[in-house]
Structures are given as structure tokens and as C-alpha cells.
KOLTORKE-897012 format. One line per field, with one value per atom (N, C-alpha, C): residue in one letter; y, x, z. Coordinates in steps of 0.001 Angstrom, whole numbers, plus 500000, padded with zeros to 6 digits. Atoms other than C-alpha are relative to their C-alpha. Last residue first. Layout:
N
code: A;...
y: Y;...
x: X;...
z: Z;...
This chain:
389
code: E;E;E;L;L;L;T;T;T;S;S;S;T;T;T;R;R;R;A;A;A;D;D;D;L;L;L;I;I;I;R;R;R;R;R;R;V;V;V;T;T;T;M;M;M;Y;Y;Y;T;T;T;V;V;V;P;P;P;D;D;D;N;N;N;I;I;I;A;A;A;D;D;D;V;V;V;A;A;A;L;L;L;L;L;L;T;T;T;E;E;E;G;G;G;A;A;A;Y;Y;Y;Y;Y;Y;W;W;W;I;I;I;S;S;S;Q;Q;Q;A;A;A;G;G;G;A;A;A;R;R;R;A;A;A;G;G;G;A;A;A;K;K;K;V;V;V;E;E;E;T;T;T;R;R;R;D;D;D;F;F;F;G;G;G;S;S;S;N;N;N;I;I;I;G;G;G;A;A;A;I;I;I;Q;Q;Q;L;L;L;K;K;K;A;A;A;D;D;D;F;F;F;Q;Q;Q;D;D;D;S;S;S;W;W;W;F;F;F;W;W;W;P;P;P;T;T;T;K;K;K;R;R;R;P;P;P;P;P;P;A;A;A;A;A;A;Q;Q;Q;G;G;G;L;L;L;L;L;L;S;S;S;H;H;H;A;A;A;V;V;V;A;A;A;D;D;D;G;G;G;Q;Q;Q;E;E;E;I;I;I;A;A;A;N;N;N;Q;Q;Q;V;V;V;S;S;S;E;E;E;I;I;I;R;R;R;A;A;A;T;T;T;L;L;L;A;A;A;E;E;E;G;G;G;G;G;G;L;L;L;T;T;T;A;A;A;C;C;C;D;D;D;G;G;G;A;A;A;A;A;A;F;F;F;I;I;I;R;R;R;P;P;P;D;D;D;S;S;S;T;T;T;Q;Q;Q;G;G;G;N;N;N;E;E;E;N;N;N;V;V;V;L;L;L;V;V;V;G;G;G;N;N;N;R;R;R;T;T;T;E;E;E;L;L;L;G;G;G;C;C;C;E;E;E;M;M;M;A;A;A;L;L;L;R;R;R;D;D;D;N;N;N;A;A;A;I;I;I;A;A;A;G;G;G;I;I;I;G;G;G;V;V;V;V;V;V;V;V;V;F;F;F;D;D;D;A;A;A;D;D;D;V;V;V;Q;Q;Q;E;E;E;G;G;G;N;N;N;S;S;S;L;L;L;S;S;S;A;A;A;R;R;R;R;R;R;A;A;A;G;G;G;D;D;D;I;I;I;D;D;D;C;C;C;I;I;I;S;S;S;L;L;L;V;V;V;G;G;G;V;V;V;G;G;G;E;E;E;I;I;I;I;I;I;K;K;K;V;V;V;G;G;G;H;H;H;S;S;S;R;R;R;H;H;H;L;L;L;E;E;E;R;R;R;F;F;F;F;F;F;D;D;D;A;A;A;T;T;T;E;E;E;S;S;S;A;A;A;A;A;A;V;V;V;R;R;R;G;G;G;L;L;L;I;I;I;R;R;R;E;E;E;A;A;A;A;A;A;E;E;E;V;V;V;L;L;L;V;V;V;V;V;V;D;D;D;L;L;L;G;G;G;T;T;T;K;K;K;A;A;A;A;A;A;S;S;S;A;A;A;A;A;A;F;F;F;E;E;E;L;L;L;G;G;G;V;V;V;Y;Y;Y;G;G;G;G;G;G;G;G;G;I;I;I;V;V;V;L;L;L;L;L;L;R;R;R;R;R;R;D;D;D;P;P;P;R;R;R;L;L;L;E;E;E;G;G;G;K;K;K;L;L;L;M;M;M;E;E;E;A;A;A;D;D;D;A;A;A;I;I;I;G;G;G;R;R;R;L;L;L;T;T;T;Y;Y;Y;I;I;I;R;R;R;S;S;S;A;A;A;D;D;D;R;R;R;T;T;T;F;F;F;K;K;K;D;D;D;P;P;P;L;L;L;V;V;V;R;R;R;P;P;P;R;R;R;S;S;S;G;G;G;T;T;T;A;A;A;L;L;L;V;V;V;L;L;L;K;K;K;D;D;D;Y;Y;Y;P;P;P;I;I;I;R;R;R;K;K;K;G;G;G;G;G;G;Q;Q;Q;L;L;L;I;I;I;V;V;V;Q;Q;Q;R;R;R;E;E;E;R;R;R;R;R;R;D;D;D;I;I;I;S;S;S;S;S;S;V;V;V;S;S;S;S;S;S;E;E;E;L;L;L;K;K;K;L;L;L;D;D;D;I;I;I;A;A;A;Q;Q;Q;A;A;A;D;D;D;Y;Y;Y;W;W;W;D;D;D;H;H;H;P;P;P;K;K;K;L;L;L;A;A;A;L;L;L;R;R;R;E;E;E;V;V;V;S;S;S;L;L;L;E;E;E;G;G;G;T;T;T;L;L;L;F;F;F;A;A;A;K;K;K;S;S;S;L;L;L;P;P;P;P;P;P;R;R;R;Q;Q;Q;Y;Y;Y;P;P;P;L;L;L;Y;Y;Y;P;P;P;E;E;E;D;D;D;G;G;G;I;I;I;L;L;L;S;S;S;I;I;I;S;S;S;C;C;C;E;E;E;P;P;P;S;S;S;L;L;L;A;A;A;R;R;R;L;L;L;R;R;R;A;A;A;A;A;A;C;C;C;S;S;S;V;V;V;A;A;A;A;A;A;Q;Q;Q;G;G;G;A;A;A;G;G;G;V;V;V;I;I;I;V;V;V;I;I;I;N;N;N;E;E;E;A;A;A;M;M;M
y: 498579;677975;500650;499756;674250;501462;500209;673700;500258;498884;675282;499859;498806;672829;501136;500212;669816;501232;499939;671126;499814;498591;671828;500141;499355;668274;501479;500568;666704;500734;499454;669075;499484;498589;668212;500641;499932;664531;501451;500534;664785;500126;498966;667075;499523;498840;664619;501051;500335;661642;501168;500106;663261;499690;498700;664407;499931;500223;660837;501304;500009;660694;499792;500120;659923;499801;500447;661167;500032;499851;661337;499432;500966;661841;500360;499518;663504;498912;498878;663304;500592;499793;661050;501258;498628;660278;500121;499932;656628;501382;500699;656020;499961;500154;658606;499397;499924;658067;500012;500013;658645;500189;499251;657718;499820;500506;656642;500905;499028;657150;499289;500589;655404;501091;499091;656172;499230;499343;654106;500943;500807;653212;500819;500211;655345;499248;500381;655287;499736;498932;655247;499496;499822;652302;501125;500199;652716;500250;499744;652322;499647;500855;652655;500396;499510;654034;498981;501017;653635;500665;501318;655455;498872;501125;659015;498678;500725;661652;498844;500134;664120;499294;501379;663423;499782;500245;667063;498620;500253;667671;499801;499166;667298;499620;500317;666005;500978;498907;665902;499573;500246;663711;501252;498782;663975;499596;500125;661123;501356;499852;661255;499896;500768;661971;500220;500802;663536;499072;500600;666362;499277;500323;667177;499317;500844;668807;499732;500013;670358;499207;500888;671176;500225;499900;672577;499030;501191;672541;500203;501082;676047;498822;500816;678580;498923;501363;681004;499232;500951;684592;498630;500709;686780;499085;501450;689140;499355;500723;692787;498500;500249;694974;499269;498969;696393;499784;498693;694435;501144;499720;691390;501360;499664;691482;500394;498723;691622;500442;498935;688848;501374;499851;686552;501132;499412;687109;500274;498621;686432;500742;499239;683354;501460;499802;682103;500773;499130;682630;500309;498651;681185;500988;499421;678173;501430;499696;677466;500656;498821;677733;500411;500270;675284;501307;499464;675042;499597;500689;674613;500681;499136;675540;499223;500513;673986;501085;499009;674250;499507;500170;672443;501150;501399;671722;499807;500882;674990;498562;500184;677044;499035;500592;678359;499895;499770;678937;499276;501176;679055;500351;499844;681626;498661;499596;681638;499965;501039;679568;500372;500843;681977;499029;500885;684810;499175;500873;687035;499054;501213;690024;499158;500803;692905;498679;499257;695709;499206;499821;693493;500790;498540;692367;500276;499526;688711;501520;500485;687951;500484;498989;688420;499357;499700;686086;501005;498803;686274;500360;500310;682674;501192;500516;683496;499786;499131;683811;499358;500482;682401;501010;498852;683309;499591;498978;680026;501131;500561;676774;500938;501432;678410;499265;500915;682173;498558;501407;684965;499127;500652;688398;498535;500410;689967;499411;498846;692040;499604;498931;689467;501221;500361;686541;501180;500078;688140;499712;498633;689180;500010;499255;685684;501395;499254;683895;500823;498792;682540;500902;498701;679175;501139;499323;676160;501353;498542;673794;500524;499193;670096;501472;500626;667669;500882;499653;668383;499342;500316;668462;500490;499127;668328;499520;500488;666878;501033;498961;667225;499394;498745;665118;501180;499155;662044;501235;498925;659102;500773;499547;657007;501148;498690;654976;500320;499760;652104;501388;500340;651304;500240;501450;651225;499518;500721;654677;498487;500246;656240;499130;501233;657821;499832;500051;660395;498640;501363;661003;500058;500029;664199;498539;500459;664243;500132;499211;666129;499596;500054;663460;500696;500935;663142;499956;499944;665896;499038;499360;664949;499982;499799;664082;500704;498932;662618;500087;499726;660315;501146;499543;660293;500369;498617;658257;500292;499866;655008;501493;500427;653880;500105;499550;654132;499451;500695;653963;500560;499461;654880;499123;500921;654338;500661;499362;656312;498927;500121;654389;500675;499015;655482;500041;500348;652351;500963;501108;652986;499588;499531;656377;498876;499081;655030;500455;500812;652121;500860;500746;654461;499186;499125;656770;499339;499630;654067;500804;501172;652585;500350;500159;656012;498831;498921;656530;499907;500323;653126;501067;500889;653824;499654;501396;656779;499148;500862;660309;498579;499295;663352;499099;499043;662354;500504;500543;659139;500944;499385;660434;499567;498681;658050;500459;499981;655132;501430;501364;654124;499939;500656;657595;498625;500530;658556;499270;499533;658912;499344;500603;658637;500642;499239;659311;499235;500787;658157;500900;499424;659645;498945;501202;658994;500457;500201;662018;498645;501004;661954;499777;499310;665104;499051;499710;663029;500677;501262;661669;500206;500352;665208;498723;499057;666296;499638;500291;663145;500913;501253;663576;499652;499687;667199;498756;499205;666160;500346;500877;663386;500767;500893;665720;499098;499197;668388;499119;499626;665856;500808;499321;664232;500420;500632;661654;500572;499645;663597;499449;500372;663670;500505;499228;663655;499480;500559;662420;500964;499140;663235;499180;500731;661668;500980;499620;663158;499250;500908;661229;500459;501457;664004;499291;500420;667549;498478;501049;669187;499711;501328;671063;498871;500199;674401;498640;500243;674176;499752;501422;673821;499671;500732;677272;498520;499646;678810;499274;500779;676894;500298;501416;678289;499186;500078;681861;498566;499992;681400;499859;498840;680490;499858;499188;677558;501127;499351;674665;500746;500074;673433;500765;498972;672686;499736;500480;670859;501113;500313;671519;499285;498896;671436;499493;500271;669082;501284;500416;669047;499759;498985;671107;499635;499462;668928;500923;500977;666596;500477;501110;668699;498929;499736;671734;498817;499393;670293;500130;500979;669520;500715;500389;672300;498939;500537;672955;499589;501432;674997;499656;500266;678459;498521;500972;679642;499816;501328;682430;499090;500235;686051;498571;501079;687103;499548;500810;689346;498843;501399;691938;499316;500705;695309;498549;501440;697864;499305;500043;701595;498547;500744;701455;500282;500036;703575;499161;499890;702662;499886;500383;703288;500244;499303;703303;499449;499048;701989;500712;498692;700275;501106;500007;697006;501279;500727;698053;499945;499456;699044;499117;501085;698547;500598;499805;701148;498691;500556;701194;500319;498897;703411;499606;498809;700936;501184;500025;697938;501261;499186;698660;500123;499328;695826;500750;500054;694578;500751;500450;693907;499882;499428;694033;499444;500961;693284;500711;499247;695389;499018;499958;693919;500837;501219;694774;500204;499748;697518;498681;501238;697427;500306;499625;700445;498737;500780;699263;500317;499082;701880;499244;500185;699168;500915;499742;700337;499900;498566;700554;500337;499347;697040;501510;500223;695737;500708;498869;697411;499797;498825;694944;501129;499195;691884;501272;498842;689707;500726;500052;686289;501106;498843;686146;499854;500320;682652;501114;500689;683368;499524;499064;685979;499331;499163;683569;500908;498919;681164;500748;498775;677811;501046;499854;674590;501306;499055;674821;500199;500709;671654;500909;500715;673530;499329;499018;675952;499307;499417;673142;501021;500741;671073;500750;501370;672001;499176;499982;675738;498601;500435;675246;499931;501416;675263;499608;500865;678714;498533;501337;681167;499188;501102;684729;498721;501125;688197;498865;499774;690295;498809;500413;689388;500491;499024;691204;499728;500508;689307;501049;499924;690876;499454;501292;691748;500106;500024;694617;498588;501417;695389;499892;500226;698840;498514;501366;699583;499996;500042;702930;498600;500304;702725;499979;498851;704620;499637;499230;701968;501092;498651;699698;500788;499620;696331;501455;500163;695690;500479;498938;697165;499912;498699;694989;501110;499906;691905;501320;499908;692455;500153;498677;693218;500170;499004;690131;501390;500236;687803;501046;499465;689377;499812;498546;688808;500614;499428;685269;501523;500190;684235;500636;501268;685680;499955;499760;689137;498697;501243;689416;500266;500467;692193;498600;501454;693840;499618;500491;697452;498468;501427;699027;499550;500336;702788;498562;500614;703443;499691;501171;705913;499458;499728;708302;498707
x: 500144;318847;501371;499675;319545;499943;498577;319769;500439;499279;316320;501507;500090;314815;500831;499126;316085;499997;498618;314596;500972;499679;311281;501471;499785;311252;500328;498800;311719;500327;498839;309205;501304;499865;306634;501198;499341;307286;500180;498646;306507;500756;499159;303514;501446;499917;301900;500945;499038;302730;500181;498684;300959;501074;499326;298025;501382;498769;297057;500794;500453;293515;501173;501456;295154;499536;500436;298742;498470;501454;300103;499530;500867;303843;498549;501329;306572;499267;500514;310096;498727;501422;312110;499547;500382;315491;498489;500158;316585;499546;498898;316041;499765;499158;313465;501296;498541;310955;500534;499417;307253;501518;498742;305617;500625;499239;301955;501215;499239;300237;500765;498892;297576;500717;498955;294948;501059;500383;291782;501036;500760;292367;499614;501400;294969;499274;500104;298765;498565;499925;298929;499798;501203;299713;500217;499824;302530;498681;501269;302525;500188;500210;305934;498680;500821;306445;500003;500580;308964;499184;499846;310411;499532;499860;309379;500131;498747;310147;500159;499471;307407;501356;499578;306109;500595;500337;306050;500531;498980;306077;499426;498816;303504;501033;498834;300027;501110;499035;297118;501277;498696;294115;500846;499224;291143;501381;498550;288650;500641;499403;285098;501525;500756;283493;500642;500993;286237;499327;500990;288458;498948;501271;291586;499103;500930;294831;498756;501325;298000;499070;500980;301512;498632;501373;304636;499072;500449;307673;498586;500503;308661;499585;501082;310833;499593;499616;312899;498793;499822;311539;500394;501220;312123;500273;499905;315088;498714;499591;314132;500070;498559;314039;500541;499317;310603;501502;500430;308797;500750;499251;310842;499649;498619;309464;500793;500046;305888;501403;500022;306709;499941;498653;307696;500066;499145;304394;501402;500444;302363;500864;499527;304463;499578;498557;303954;500546;499668;300196;501490;500484;299674;500373;499105;301872;499584;498721;299947;500964;500158;296586;501349;500365;297636;499864;501321;298161;499648;500642;301874;498687;501113;303395;499206;501126;306810;498968;501011;309744;498714;501416;312710;499178;500394;316365;498499;499217;317679;499484;498622;314905;500706;499087;311405;501395;498614;308700;500918;499162;305335;501432;498556;302853;500706;499645;299094;501493;500287;298190;500427;501185;299869;499848;500072;302291;498725;501180;303474;500068;499815;305823;498730;501214;306131;500330;500993;308706;498717;499584;311629;499029;499975;309761;500336;499004;310683;500029;500225;308746;501108;499880;309893;499828;501337;308607;499989;500516;311951;498579;500186;312905;499485;498787;312311;499733;499358;308932;501293;498692;307210;500653;499098;303525;501353;500162;301666;500979;501045;302118;499713;499762;305283;499045;500909;304988;500401;499715;307406;499067;499209;305809;500238;498665;304712;500874;499104;301683;501464;500348;299292;500898;499657;300994;499782;498546;300904;500415;499479;297261;501514;500288;296331;500600;498811;298110;499774;500522;295124;501182;499573;296724;499363;499087;294681;500352;500093;292946;501085;498796;292210;499755;498893;289574;501248;498826;286708;501231;498728;283523;501144;498933;280181;501318;498629;277154;500961;499021;273436;501391;500740;270271;500913;499844;272250;499119;500991;272064;500141;500334;275185;499010;500648;275710;499607;501003;278184;499399;501330;279936;498894;500165;283419;498625;499188;284197;499916;498629;281334;500723;499553;278095;501491;498598;276765;500300;499541;273023;501427;498763;271836;500402;498807;268195;501222;499759;265072;501208;501140;263926;500279;501040;267354;498908;501247;269957;498988;501134;273348;498793;501078;276818;498874;500965;279529;499015;500034;282543;499066;501331;283395;500043;500222;286512;498543;501083;287025;499774;499475;290081;498995;498652;288195;500440;499649;284487;501344;498817;283674;500349;499506;280168;501159;499542;279640;500522;500934;277594;500401;501079;279359;499082;500705;281531;498864;500907;282401;499216;501133;283787;499006;500793;285999;498757;500821;287117;499141;500962;288305;499061;501133;289834;498981;500744;292035;498763;500752;293046;499151;501181;294021;499141;500918;296336;498720;500500;297925;499031;501154;298184;499409;499666;300437;498744;499833;299162;500350;499622;299007;500308;498910;298761;500573;498862;296752;501178;498798;294451;501277;500173;291768;501328;500549;292910;499809;500078;293817;499394;498708;293032;499780;499482;289606;501330;498621;287997;500602;499277;284216;501373;498794;282372;500764;499079;278772;501175;498827;276758;500771;499460;273197;501144;500084;272529;500572;500999;271819;499845;501287;273567;498889;500436;276539;498635;500461;276798;499502;501291;276970;499443;501011;279718;498618;500248;281723;498924;500757;281377;499649;501377;282491;499128;500604;285555;498553;500304;286366;499334;501094;286100;499592;501224;288230;498805;500522;290848;498712;499013;291314;499355;499733;288939;501194;498692;287410;500189;498972;283896;501334;498768;281274;501014;498825;277809;501162;498875;275032;501067;498871;271612;501065;499647;268961;501261;500566;267657;500218;499985;268409;499294;501227;268852;499977;499758;272120;498734;500127;271217;500087;501392;270527;499753;500766;273878;498538;499971;275441;499230;500822;274345;499926;501400;275712;499068;500473;278970;498545;500132;279533;499387;501145;278796;499770;501236;281147;498789;500316;284052;498685;498835;285850;499679;500034;283482;501299;498688;282636;499892;499396;279120;501482;498627;277125;500784;499730;273404;501334;500098;272702;500402;500379;273673;499952;501404;273855;499481;500842;277059;498513;501051;278762;499005;500543;281284;498722;500571;281961;499403;501391;282361;499374;500154;285554;498524;500076;285249;499887;501362;286332;500074;500055;289531;498555;500171;288899;500122;501395;290412;499847;500200;293626;498506;500526;294872;499913;501257;295200;499471;500453;297836;498636;501048;299791;499699;500037;301730;498828;501260;302669;500139;499774;305325;498649;498543;305365;500461;499262;301727;501493;498545;299177;500639;499466;295483;501516;498599;293775;500480;499306;290003;501408;498968;289031;500739;500630;285687;501003;501052;287369;499184;501213;290263;499055;501180;293700;498799;500970;296712;498729;501405;299400;499230;500192;303175;498591;500521;303318;499832;499206;305586;499572;498725;304078;500823;499127;300500;501342;498924;298551;500853;498645;295216;500970;499999;291524;501401;498862;291472;500017;499279;288027;501099;499150;286735;500865;500747;283828;500737;500722;285790;499209;500866;288421;499345;500584;290013;498993;501084;292239;499469;499894;294297;498783;499850;294635;500310;498654;295141;500287;499036;292128;501441;499994;290028;501064;499391;291024;500046;498553;290289;500700;499339;286872;501502;499885;285662;500764;501217;286402;500232;499937;289383;498666;498679;289690;500187;499129;285953;501327;498958;284431;501033;498905;282550;501093;499273;280423;501202;499141;279440;500860;500659;278099;501004;499213;279563;499333;499426;277727;500753;500739;275449;500544;501006;276676;499264;500907;278502;498866;500906;280037;498948;500913;281464;499034;500263;282952;498966;500379;283578;499619;501092;283490;499541;501288;285514;498861;500146;288790;498655;500629;288150;499864;499415;288744;499269;500501;287596;500789;499087;288452;499706;498722;285309;500922;499824;282646;501342;500629;281577;500246;501230;284105;499389;501100;286657;498681;500650;289255;498798;501069;291760;499446;500274;293949;498745;501317;295536;499847;500364;298402;498588;501394;300177;499694;500235;303414;498497;500194;303770;499661;501217;303247;499702;499897;305829;498712;498618;306609;500160;499226;303232;501444;500365;301422;500784;499536;303331;499702;498580;302693;500591;499841;298939;501471;500423;298883;500226;499042;300925;499654;498752;298809;501044;500208;295648;501252;500133;296823;499880;498681;298052;499951;499126;294755;501367;500054;292507;501008;500508;291771;499809;500449;293633;499586;501126;295673;499629;500119;297857;498755;501312;298939;500042;500005;301875;498569;501390;302473;499960;500351;305839;498511;500853;306591;499558;501418;309418;499203
z: 500341;487843;499816;501414;487639;499622;500191;491402;498566;499394;491843;499826;500848;489349;500565;501166;491317;499109;499539;494564;498836;499731;492831;500411;501300;491414;500170;500621;494836;498695;499286;496427;499397;500386;493730;500701;501304;494278;499563;499875;497995;498681;499402;497428;500146;500898;495004;500564;501055;497207;499043;499361;500164;498959;499908;498025;500630;499248;497049;500119;498600;495704;500953;499995;492358;501439;498682;492074;500050;499981;488520;501336;499337;488936;499740;499633;486938;500773;500785;485543;500581;499767;487895;499262;499646;486374;500134;498545;486489;500472;499360;482766;501501;501188;481851;500509;499999;484638;498570;501353;485273;500091;500047;488607;498617;501143;488653;499848;500782;491981;498908;500755;494025;499229;500469;496629;499226;501246;496935;499434;500953;500577;498773;499629;502287;498893;498591;502254;500419;499025;498476;501415;499193;496228;500991;498561;493750;500717;499312;489972;501466;498839;488304;500652;498894;484834;501133;499135;482037;501107;500618;479049;500904;499060;479837;499237;500115;477205;500961;501357;478145;500010;500253;481662;498609;501405;482765;499628;501003;486520;498609;499803;489271;498955;500821;488479;500334;499887;490911;499298;500601;490071;500161;500233;492394;499494;500147;492155;499751;498671;493522;499963;499013;490132;501371;500714;488022;501002;499109;489311;499172;500640;487290;501026;499258;488381;499163;500625;487012;500915;499375;488158;499390;500517;486528;500730;500721;488851;499467;499165;489841;499109;500540;488046;500985;500436;490095;499487;498900;490199;499471;499606;487129;501180;500134;486940;500497;498805;486558;499717;500054;483460;501199;499218;484267;500051;500514;481570;500670;501220;482585;499417;499650;486130;498755;499287;484876;500398;501003;482386;500658;500558;485247;498986;498976;487087;499447;499828;483967;500989;501159;483264;500088;499907;486821;498807;498871;486835;500019;500312;483360;501106;500984;484152;499649;499367;487350;499024;499144;485604;500579;498610;482925;500751;499677;479170;501429;498887;478522;500322;499603;475167;501047;499223;474608;500262;500309;472229;500629;499660;473645;499467;499858;472948;500134;500858;471530;500060;499562;473050;499086;500962;472458;500569;499601;475035;499045;500205;473296;500360;500123;474581;499845;501365;473901;499751;500994;476977;498585;499887;479367;498844;498838;478667;499946;500011;475831;501185;499209;475563;499892;499863;473106;500692;499222;473274;500245;498604;472244;500864;499840;469089;501461;500964;468452;499904;501355;471634;499078;501049;475238;498632;500503;477950;498873;499331;479760;499567;498588;478850;500809;499353;475192;501486;499012;473496;500488;499564;470399;500935;500127;470208;500582;498978;469731;499747;499143;467829;501157;500186;466539;500936;499308;466080;499704;500268;465205;500827;498966;465327;499632;500397;462052;501087;499857;463050;499795;500939;461589;500139;501378;463319;499065;500122;466756;498563;499919;466457;499809;501230;465261;500025;500408;468130;498731;500648;470038;499632;499477;470756;499217;500920;469674;500591;500129;472092;499068;499883;472386;499734;500737;471190;500000;499203;473574;499421;500647;471498;500882;499514;473320;499407;500166;471548;500564;500329;472214;500047;500014;472408;499716;498820;471416;499863;499960;469025;501304;498652;468446;499895;499963;465284;501436;498962;464946;499830;500486;461675;501007;499824;463244;499545;500983;461794;500155;499595;463720;498980;500652;462493;500283;500394;464940;499383;500260;465110;499480;500755;466789;499805;499282;467819;499102;498803;466737;500803;499092;464290;501326;500439;462687;501069;499238;462884;499394;500656;461450;500929;499025;462688;499258;500271;460471;501148;501439;460352;499660;500394;464070;498525;500357;464812;499681;500975;466724;499730;501287;468673;498871;500341;471942;498647;501237;472845;499532;500657;476447;498802;501020;477829;499269;501238;481033;499047;501104;483619;498709;499843;486800;498779;498765;486972;500306;500282;483314;501245;500793;484224;499730;499169;486996;499260;499105;484831;500912;500822;482096;500906;500295;484685;499078;498785;486183;499637;499531;482831;501221;500859;481503;500469;499619;484463;499194;498663;483839;500507;500119;480104;501364;500217;480793;499958;498828;480479;499590;498777;478185;501189;500182;474546;501322;500733;474924;499889;499406;477647;499290;499399;476330;500599;498649;474202;500465;499489;470653;501398;499764;469395;500623;501260;468011;500171;500163;471439;498763;501123;471757;499886;500353;475023;498930;500829;475538;499648;500654;478410;499211;500628;479630;499095;501445;481806;499608;500373;485537;498523;500103;486777;499566;498632;487942;500014;499426;484394;501425;500599;483021;500613;499506;485420;499475;498593;484668;500561;499932;480904;501440;500376;481224;500075;498923;483178;499666;498876;480682;501142;500356;477694;501148;500107;479357;499673;498686;480507;499910;499171;477118;501311;498723;475677;500723;499461;472818;501398;500965;471408;500535;499835;474154;498993;500652;473168;500225;500347;475611;499293;500563;476040;499526;501372;478327;499576;500999;481329;498565;499852;483805;498852;499310;482483;500052;499010;481511;500800;500615;478336;501030;500415;480027;499377;498779;481794;499669;499693;478346;501279;500966;477277;500355;499742;480471;499040;498855;480052;500323;500389;476572;501132;500913;477727;499530;499227;480677;499096;499187;478416;500733;499716;476818;500977;498690;476287;500229;499371;472804;501312;499160;471647;500252;499833;468997;500677;498590;469331;500176;499041;465585;501383;498614;462766;500826;499985;458971;501417;500630;458772;499995;499127;461386;499319;499058;459789;500677;500775;456680;500912;500400;458939;499281;501325;460471;499615;501075;464191;498662;500381;466490;498909;501356;468406;499706;500252;471521;498514;500336;471917;499684;501074;473538;499759;499698;475770;498788;500718;474644;500132;499109;477146;499493;500603;474768;500945;499592;476745;499305;500212;475238;500448;500071;476106;500007;500009;475499;499926;498983;474514;499870;500112;472668;501111;498644;472511;499907;499872;469175;501430;498915;468683;500151;500405;465247;501112;499915;465821;499745;501007;466657;500188;499653;468844;498814;500678;467584;500312;500105;469861;499423;499657;469214;499840;498653;469085;500512;499190;465975;501463;500312;464182;500853;499292;465928;499742;500845;464888;500722;499275;466495;498984;500548;465184;500903;501395;465835;499423;500726;469617;498584;500837;471065;499213;500926;473930;499223;501268;475901;498959;500340;479082;498710;501142;479440;499594;500495;482885;498900;500912;483531;499328;501234;486484;499146;501142;489210;498716;500544;491855;498811;498930;493871;499509;499710;490710;501033;501160;489653;500189;499940;493151;498842;499342;493089;500156;500865;490460;500663;500064;492586;499190;499098;491628;499929;499391;489978;501027;500220;489329;500729;500970;489332;499876;499311;492559;499045;499140;490836;500657;500839;488067;500869;500740;490692;499132;499962;491790;499124;498663;492680;500164;499180;489634;501398;499208;487921;500973;500891;485183;500769;500596;487653;499147;499007;489804;499398;498763;486940;500847;500363;483298;501231;500971;484046;499631;499437;487241;498981;499651;485218;500596;500993;483662;500432;500074;486486;498930;499186;485810;499799;500222;484539;500982;499354;485149;499701;498614;482634;500552;499108;479452;501477;499415;477295;500932;500962;474925;500548;500162;477562;499090;500993;477630;499851;500204;480661;499128;500600;480810;499735;500394;483193;499435;500459;483634;499481;501406;485657;499694;500877;488958;498554;499695;491621;498978;500562;489942;500254;500265;491537;499590;498769;493171;499817;499078;490180;501304;500487;487784;500989;499673;489918;499531;498548;489841;500380;499546;486111;501498;500476;485215;500530;499275;487349;499632;498656;485914;500845;500059;482344;501389;500256;482979;500018;498848;484607;499794;499280;481935;501131;498651;480602;500758;499401;477316;501435;500810;475751;500470;499970;478399;499213;500402;477778;499980;500324;479598;499725;500281;479599;499500;501269;481205;499920;499808;483967;498646;500253;483024;500147
């Protein structure tokens, strides 16, 4: 009998899962539930091309509306899931409507971390960036000669700072850790992007925390832990993301910084699977949650196979990217556990790469304006991964 599969979430992992399911099983019933009014869309351009007006809402869509009709996928937009009834195998929407499932996929993504209320309760115009609605509000703030404070020196904060500076804003970025990109990249990569930003007029303050933000005379005033004060017209907070695992926790699934899954994407309930930013892969030696487009696509695809009792395709090397000013960073691999790096010049002017090693084992590369090196290392890592399957 054809199974009834419900996917909660409408991002990259959800669409990847739905598309692969339909390709593998023309007869199964597929429902895809999203809480936003927009067609499922790409999120990375929100801090770049969409923010600066180079990309429209329509062009963000992962698939056109008629694709869902053609694939017989029941797309439910503006539908928020309030709970999951595992015993009755039903998803319950706000308002009380119940949607039955034979198998369920959680692809609920993640949400931005926010500053504690005690830091911001006396201030307005403090934003995070996750969805189209956030980006639309921020587009209205991006006007030349205005002042912006960015809190957080990870990739999202740096990308937003770059987009704002290109628009003509006066930008200050504050990072509480010793340096920008402290959790995700080597100091050599951080050094490159620090100098890149400073060359475009962005002021970067590192090793300094924000003590409070308040409204004064129509502006936001941030008091920093080094005694400095920064005035801004608005503030953007980019201090990481938290897995949207509330539904999983409340219905009793095992969670660990996300919805805990095995190598097949299966949760502690054999009828429920998870994929994308909300999913944490657990194992004897590793517990990891990867936030990337590539991971969302591959996990969604793998879960589709698992739902039908099929073996998932071979894993590929994780990859990421970041565009800032005229620099394109392409990352292949996961640098966790590296103990040394090597910096190599690229074949063309301005290109360089940072290679990560654990002993003599190559783990990853940060390739800056160097697509040849990026693809070379990615092939090396892909070949190694395939031998481990």
C-alpha cells in the first residue's frame, strides 16, 4: 500500500526530500508543511544578492509553484505545526487540524541566536536575519551614510557587513571572541577577511563584548566591555543559530543540539526522520550538526531513500561558500581537529588557499578566489570518502 509521508518544514532539505521521494515512488502521498507565506526558497542570498536588490523574491524560489502540482506534492504554506501525536501518528496544526502520517520527516531548520533581553530591552531596531521577512525589513534600513553595528564575526555577520558597506553605510562589527571566524576557520583565513573588510572601511573590534544597547536621541548606543561606546542607526545580530527541535523534544524524541538521527536519518522513533539544519548525526566517535545547503540537500535525498527502505547514495565531502566584497571563499571538508595549516598561493593574482591537516592527513581547505584548488581538494576528499563506504 502507498505510504502517506508528511514533511514538516519547507526549506532546502524538505524540497530535496520531496523531490527524491517522488522520483523514487510515484504512488506515495507527500505533504510538505511550511509556516511562511512564500514558496520554499534559498536562504544564502538573503545576506547578499537579495539584500542589495540584485535578486527578487521570485528568483529565490527553489521550485516554481506549478512544480509542486505537477509532482502531486501537497504544499501547505502559512501552516504552523503545534505538536506531534506519535501514538496516533498525526501532525497537529495550530488551530487543531490533524494530518495523519505513516512516516514523518522533520526538516524544521534552525533559528538565529538572539541577545539576552537584559542587553536589549531599552533598544529598538535590533535585527536578526533568517528569512525573507527579516531581509525585507533590513533592505529598508540599508541607505547610504547610515550607521550600522553588526554583532558577531562569523560568516553571516561578515556577509551582512560587506553588503551594507557596499551600499555606502558606515559599518562597525564587534566580535566577543579573540578574533573573527574563531569557531570555524584558521587564523590565516580570519586575517584575510579582516584586512578585506578594513580595506572597505569596515571597523572590526575583536575580543570585546556588548554590555548593553539603548536608544538615545533616535539612535542605538552600544556600550562595550572595553569602555567604548558605538552609536548606530540600527543593529544586526549574527551570533550563530539554534536547531528548531522543539517539536521533537515535546513529543519525546531524543535530541542533542538538534534532533538526533542515525546514519539513515532515522530518529529514536523508527517512523520519524530528520534532515537539514535541525538534524544532529550521532555516533560513537562523533556528534555533528552541519548547517549548509549541500548538507541539507544530501540529507534530504538520503532520508527519501531511507523512508522507502532503500540504501542512501554515497556521502560526499561537505562544502560551503561565502561571498564578501570581491572575494569568494569556497570550503571543502570539515576542519575539526586540525593541528596545523599551510597557506598556498593560487595560480592567479589574489588567489590563495589555507590547507588544514591533522598530522599528515588532509582535512579541509579554505580556497579564496581559487576555484581550481577548491575542486582539487574536494576530489581528493571525495575519493577518500568513497573508499570508506
